[in-house]
N, C-alpha and C positions, 0 to 999 in steps of 0.2 A: 817722169820728166815730161813736161808739156812741150808743145811746138807753137812758137809765136804766130805762125801762119793760121793757127786755129783760133787765136784770140779774136774777139769781136773788135771791129774798128768803131770807135766811139768819139764823140765830141761834146765838150762842155759848152752849153749855149744858154742864153737867156730868152731865145726865141721860142714861141709856142704856137705860131700860126702854121696852118697846114702847108702853105706854099714853101716855106723854108724847110720844114721837116721833110717834105717830099723831095726837095732838092738834095738834102743830105742823103736820103735813101738812094736817089739816083746816082749819087757820087760814090756809092759803095759803103756808106756809113750804116752800121747795124743798130747803134744804140746812142742814147744821149744822156748827159747829166744836166739837169736843170740848175743853173746858177744865176740868180737874179740879184741885182743890187739891193742891199738891205732895205732901203727906203721904198722899194717897189714890191717887196714880198707880200705885203698885205693885200695887194690888188691882183695877185695871181688868180686866173680863172682855171681852177684845177680840172673841172669837168671838161672844159674846152680843150685843155692840154691832152687829157686822156683820149678824147674823141679824135683830135687831130693826129696824135701819135699813132693810134690804131689805124686810122685811114691811110697814113703814109707808110705804115709798116715799120715804124721805128720803136724800139724798146726804150722805155723810160728806165734806164739802169739805176740812176741814183739822183739824189737831190742834195745840193750843197747848201747846208743850213746858213742863214744870214750871218755875215761877219762885218764888223767895223770896229773902230776904237770904242764905240759906245756899247758894244755887245761883248761882254767880258766874263766868261764863265769861271775865270780864275781869280776873280776879285776877292780879296780877303774880307771885304765888307759883306757879311753874311746875308743881310737883307737884300742887297743889290745882287749878290750871286744867286739867291733864290729866284729873284725876278727874272734874271737872264735864263736860268734853267726852265722856268715856267714858259717863257716866251719861245724857247726852242722846242719845248714839248708841244706847244700849240701848233707850230709849223710841222712837226713830225705827224701829228694827228691828221692834219689836212692832207698832207701828201700820202700818208699811208692809206687814207680812205680811197684813193684812186689806184692803189696797188704798188706804190713805191716801197721798196724793201731795203734800200741802202741809203744811209744818211752820212754825209761828210761833215765833220765838225772841226773848227779851229779850236785848239785847247786854250788859246790865250790871244790877247792882243799885245801891243808893245808901246813904248819901251819898258823893259823890266831890268832893274838893277840887280847886281849880285846879292845885295842885302834883301831885296824883296822876293828873290827867286824861291826860297824854301816855302814861304807862306803861300805864294801863288801856285806853286806846284801842289801843295796840299789841297788848296781850294779847287784846283782843276780836277784832281783825282776824285774828289767828292762829287763834283758836278758830273763827271764822265760816268761814274758808277750809277748815279741817278738816271742819267739819260740812257744808259745801256738797259736798265730795267724798264724804263718807259718804252723804249723802242721794241724790246722783246714782247711787251704786252700788246704791241700793235703789229706783231709779225715781222719785225724789221731788225736791222743790226746797225750799230753805230761804228763808223770808221773814223779814227782819229788821224788827222793829217799832220805830217811833219812840216814845220814852219822855219823860215829863215831868221837871220839876224838875232835879236835878243828875245824873240818869242820862245815860249816853251815848246819843246819837241824839236830843237835844232840839231840834235845829234841822235844817233842810234840808241845810246844809253838813256837819254831823256825820254825817248819814245817808249823804251822798255819800262821805264818808271811810270809813265802815264798810263799805259795799258795794263799795268799790274793792278790798277784800281778795280778791275772787274774782268773775269775770264771771258765774258761775252764781247768785249771790245775787240775790234779789228782795226786794220791800218789802211789808210789811203797813202800810197807812196808818191809824193810829189818829187819827181827826180830833179827839179830845178831849184830845190830849197836847201840842199846840203852845201854849205859854204866852206871853202878851204880853211878859213880862220878858225872854225870850230873842230876840224879834224876828221869828221866822219866821211867815209867814202861810200860810193854806191855799193861796192862789194861788201863792205862791213855791214851796211844797213840791211842788205838782203840776207846776209849770213845770220844776223841776229834776229831779224823780224820776219823772215820769209814765210814762215808758216802762218803768220797773222795778216799778211798782205792780201787783200781781196779786191782791191781796185787801185787805179793809178791816176796821176796827172802827168801827162807826157809833154815836155817841151824842152828846149835847149837853153844853154846859158854859158857864162864865162867862169863859173865857180866863185865869183866875187860877190854877186848878188843875183836875186831872181831876175830873169829877163823875159821868160816866156817866148823865146824864139821858136820858129818852126824847126823841127829836128833837122840837123845838118848845118844850121847857121851858128852853132855854138861849138863847145869844146867836148861834149860828151862822147865817149867811146861807146857807141850804141851796140856794137857787137858784144862787147864785154857785159854791158848792162843787161841786155836782153837775154843773153845766155845764162846769167846768174839767176834771173827770174824763172827761166825755163827749168833750171836745175832745182829751184825751190818749189816746183810744181805750181807756179802761178797760173791760174786759169781765168782770170778776169779779163777785162777789155784793155786794148791799147787805146787809152782815152786821152785825146788831146785837150789840154787846157791852155788856150792861147795859141799864138802862131799864125792866126789868120787875119791879123791886122797889125799895124806897126806897134812895136813894143813901146810901152810908156817910158821905159828906161833907156832905150836905144832906138829911137824912131828911124834912124838911117839904115838899119838892118833890114834886108828883104823879108817878106813874109809869104806864107803859102796861101793856097786857095782850097776850098772844099774839094775841088776836082783832083787835088794832089793828095788828099788824105789817105785814101786806101792804098795807092801805089807806094807812098812813102812808108806806110806801115809794112807792106809786103817786102820792101827792099831795105828795111831799117838796118840790117846787119852789115850793109855795105858802108855805113857811115862810121868813120873812126875818130871823128873830132877834128875841128878846124885846124888845130896846131899839132895833130898827131903825126 
C-alpha cells in the first residue's frame, strides 16, 4: 500500500520556458506533463524543453499526445486510421529522443453512436496495440486515458476492453471523466484497473460533465478516491490537469494557483466533496 504524501506533485502544462518551469519547482511541483494544443505540436522545441526542465529541476514525467476531432485513432476508415497512428508515432519518436517515457493517448474522439461503437472499438484496439509496440521500441509505455460522454473508454469495462488489446498498455486515470449517466464510479474504476494505472489527471467536477475544477471546488470525495489508489499501490504522481484558470464549462467557479498545488495535494484527504 502506498502513501499519497510520497507521490510526486505534478502539473499538466503547455509551457516549456525556463521561467515558468522554475516557478513550478519553487511552488513544490516535482514533475510536468507536456500537453500542447494539437495545432502547435509540430513547433515544439524538444531540446529547449529538455534543457529548461533540467535547469529548473523539473522531471518531464509524460507527454500528452495530440488530440482533436481530426485526430481519430478509432476511425473505421483504415487508411485514415493508419495515418493517425503514424502521426502519433512521429510525436512519440520526437519526445522519446529527449527521454520522455510515458505517453498519454485518447482512444477516440466523439460523438460516437451506439451503432458505430463496435467498429470504432475494434479500430481503437488495433491502433493501441500498434502504438504500444512502437512505444516499447522507444523505451516508453502507452497510457490510455478514460474519456467522458460518448467517447470510447467512458466506463471501467470499456477501459478494460481497450487495454485488452495489448498487455503493455497502461492507464491514465482522469478522475473528472467518469460521468454518472454511464454508471462507473471511482471505486469501481480503481478496483478493476488499479494494477494498470500508472499516472493520473487530477481535477474536480460535478459528475455530470468534465469541468477540470481545482480539487475542492467540485463533488469528488477525495479521501475515498485517494485511499482507493493507495490500496491499489498506485505510485505515480498527483498530476493536476486544469484547475489553474477558469473552467471553460463553468467560468464562475474559483480556480487555484501554482502556489496552492503542493499544499492541496498534501491535504487532499480533507476534501469530502462540495455536497458531501
